[in-house]
C-alpha positions as CSV (number, residue, x, y, z in Angstrom):
1,X,196.6,-50.5,70.9
2,X,200.1,-50.0,72.7
3,X,201.8,-47.2,71.1
4,X,205.0,-46.4,73.3
5,X,208.5,-44.6,72.5
6,X,210.5,-46.0,74.5
7,X,214.0,-44.4,72.6
8,X,214.8,-42.4,76.1
9,X,215.0,-44.1,79.3
10,X,211.2,-44.6,80.1
11,X,208.9,-43.2,83.0
12,X,205.9,-44.1,83.8
13,X,204.4,-40.9,81.9
14,X,205.7,-42.8,78.8
15,X,203.4,-45.7,79.1
16,X,200.2,-44.3,80.4
17,X,201.3,-46.1,83.8
18,X,197.2,-46.6,84.9
19,X,197.5,-48.0,88.6
20,X,199.8,-44.9,90.5
21,X,199.9,-47.4,93.7
22,X,201.3,-50.8,92.1
23,X,204.6,-51.3,90.9
24,X,203.8,-53.8,88.4
25,X,201.0,-53.8,85.4
26,X,199.5,-55.5,83.1
27,X,197.9,-54.7,79.9
28,X,195.4,-57.2,78.2
29,X,194.0,-57.4,75.9
30,X,196.1,-56.2,74.1
31,X,195.3,-56.0,69.9
32,X,198.8,-54.7,68.7
33,X,202.3,-53.2,70.1
34,X,204.5,-50.4,68.7
35,X,207.6,-50.1,70.5
36,X,210.2,-47.5,69.6
37,X,213.6,-48.3,71.1
38,X,217.0,-46.7,71.3
39,X,219.0,-46.7,68.2
40,X,216.0,-46.7,65.7
41,X,214.9,-49.9,66.4
42,X,211.2,-50.7,66.9
43,X,209.2,-53.3,67.9
44,X,205.7,-54.0,66.3
45,X,203.5,-56.9,66.7
46,X,199.7,-57.5,65.9
47,X,197.1,-60.0,66.6
48,X,199.6,-62.3,67.6
49,X,199.7,-60.2,70.9
50,X,198.1,-61.0,74.0
51,X,199.2,-59.2,76.9
52,X,201.8,-56.9,78.2
53,X,203.8,-56.4,81.8
54,X,205.4,-53.7,82.9
55,X,207.4,-52.9,86.2
56,X,208.7,-49.7,87.5
57,X,211.3,-48.8,90.4
58,X,209.6,-44.9,91.1
59,X,209.2,-43.5,88.2
60,X,211.2,-45.3,85.4
61,X,210.2,-48.1,84.1
62,X,212.7,-51.2,84.7
63,X,210.6,-53.6,82.4
64,X,208.5,-54.2,79.5
65,X,207.5,-57.9,78.5
66,X,205.3,-58.8,75.3
67,X,203.6,-62.0,75.6
68,X,202.1,-63.7,72.7
69,X,199.1,-66.0,72.5
70,X,199.3,-69.3,73.8
71,X,200.0,-71.9,70.3
72,X,201.4,-74.9,69.1
73,X,205.0,-75.1,69.7
74,X,205.6,-74.9,65.6
75,X,203.7,-71.6,66.1
76,X,205.6,-70.5,69.4
77,X,208.7,-71.4,67.4
78,X,208.3,-69.5,64.6
79,X,207.5,-66.6,66.4
80,X,210.4,-66.3,68.7
81,X,212.6,-66.9,65.8
82,X,211.5,-63.6,64.2
83,X,211.2,-61.8,67.1
84,X,214.8,-62.9,68.2
85,X,216.0,-61.9,64.8
86,X,214.6,-58.5,65.2
87,X,217.6,-58.0,68.9
88,X,220.1,-60.2,67.2
89,X,220.0,-62.6,69.7
90,X,221.2,-66.0,69.6
91,X,219.1,-68.4,67.9
92,X,220.9,-71.9,68.9
93,X,218.7,-72.1,72.0
94,X,215.4,-71.7,70.4
95,X,216.6,-74.4,67.4
96,X,217.3,-76.7,70.7
97,X,213.9,-76.2,72.3
98,X,212.3,-76.8,69.1
99,X,215.0,-80.1,68.4
100,X,213.8,-81.7,71.4
101,X,210.2,-80.8,71.5
102,X,210.4,-82.6,68.2
103,X,212.3,-85.6,69.1
104,X,209.6,-85.9,72.2
105,X,213.1,-85.5,74.5
106,X,211.3,-82.1,75.4
107,X,207.9,-82.4,77.3
108,X,205.5,-79.6,76.8
109,X,207.1,-77.6,80.2
110,X,210.3,-77.2,78.4
111,X,211.2,-73.6,78.0
112,X,213.7,-71.7,76.1
113,X,216.0,-68.9,76.9
114,X,217.8,-66.8,74.7
115,X,219.4,-63.4,76.0
116,X,222.2,-60.9,74.5
117,X,224.3,-62.0,77.5
118,X,223.9,-58.2,79.2
119,X,224.3,-56.0,75.7
120,X,221.6,-53.2,75.9
121,X,220.8,-51.2,73.0
122,X,222.3,-47.9,73.3
123,X,224.4,-47.3,76.3
124,X,221.1,-46.5,78.5
125,X,218.7,-48.5,76.4
126,X,216.9,-52.2,77.6
127,X,218.7,-55.5,77.5
128,X,216.5,-57.6,75.4
129,X,215.9,-61.5,76.1
130,X,212.9,-64.0,74.7
131,X,211.7,-67.3,76.2
132,X,209.4,-69.7,74.9
133,X,206.8,-70.9,78.1
134,X,204.6,-73.3,79.1
135,X,201.2,-72.0,78.6
136,X,199.5,-74.7,80.9
137,X,196.5,-75.1,77.8
138,X,197.3,-78.3,76.6
139,X,195.6,-77.8,73.4
140,X,198.1,-74.3,72.6
141,X,201.2,-75.3,75.1
142,X,203.6,-72.8,74.1
143,X,203.9,-68.9,74.3
144,X,206.6,-66.2,73.4
145,X,208.1,-64.0,76.1
146,X,209.8,-60.6,74.9
147,X,211.5,-58.8,77.7
148,X,213.4,-55.4,77.4
149,X,215.0,-54.7,81.2
150,X,216.4,-51.5,81.7
151,X,218.9,-51.3,84.9
152,X,217.6,-49.8,88.0
153,X,218.6,-46.1,88.7
154,X,221.4,-45.8,90.7
155,X,221.5,-43.0,93.6
């Protein structure tokens, strides 16, 4: 289980950085995620989570990306709407994606992106965005990727 307090500007110590010589790490498999964020917001996800990627600049975390397990498009759409709703992200890009998939206009490699357009969670918090992406698994072609991006520190 990943259980991180990211309510303050996170560092490598806050995410138990496993490889000090690398600037990007992947945690997989992951059975659940609990992220404490600024403004009292929390993100929790259970067995739907497959992996978590984290990027850093020096000792500051700049990106946490949570990926769901690959699934059918309808299931990915449901997860994407649920996760986007937790961050008040626009739902129309996700709705457009599923309408295209249902009508046959969007192929299995099409993707959807929704962002908060530069808005952050609190003054020093991350900017959330969410994508539905192609998994390269024809049986379960879609997965959801939630990204939390902190602006790099300026010297």
